[in-house]
C-alpha positions in Angstrom: 2.4 12.6 -22.5 3.2 9.3 -24.3 5.3 8.1 -21.4 2.5 8.9 -19.0 0.0 6.9 -21.1 2.4 4.0 -21.5 3.0 4.0 -17.8 -0.7 4.0 -17.0 -1.2 1.1 -19.4 1.6 -0.9 -17.8 0.2 -0.3 -14.3 -3.3 -1.3 -15.5 -2.0 -4.5 -17.1 0.1 -5.4 -14.0 -2.9 -4.8 -11.7 -5.3 -6.8 -13.9 -2.8 -9.6 -14.3 -2.2 -9.8 -10.6 -6.0 -9.9 -9.8 -6.5 -12.7 -12.4 -3.7 -14.8 -11.0 -5.0 -14.3 -7.4 -8.5 -15.3 -8.4 -7.2 -18.5 -10.2 -5.1 -19.4 -7.1 -8.0 -18.7 -4.8 -10.3 -21.0 -6.8 -7.8 -23.8 -7.0 -5.8 -24.0 -3.8 -7.0 -21.0 -1.8 -5.2 -18.0 -0.5 -5.8 -18.4 3.2 -5.2 -21.1 5.8 -8.0 -22.4 8.0 -8.8 -20.7 11.3 -7.6 -23.9 13.1 -4.2 -23.8 11.3 -3.9 -20.1 12.2 -4.7 -20.7 15.8 -2.2 -23.7 16.0 0.5 -21.5 14.4 1.6 -21.3 10.8 5.1 -22.5 11.5 3.7 -25.8 12.9 0.8 -26.3 10.5 2.7 -25.3 7.3 6.3 -26.4 8.1 5.8 -29.1 10.8 8.1 -27.3 13.3 7.9 -24.8 16.1 9.5 -21.4 15.3 9.9 -20.3 18.9 10.3 -22.1 22.2 8.8 -19.8 24.8 9.1 -22.3 27.7 11.6 -21.9 30.5 
């Protein structure tokens, strides 16, 4: 029973810590790209290069 309680506490702390970090990141730099960047393609907007050449 002690291991079950310890495991539940560890899971709870991990989930709470993750949510706190995600909220801080979202408030500072954001978690998502803009719609325009997504339409353009993340390889191009984030890395400055095309990942696939579908011509030809």
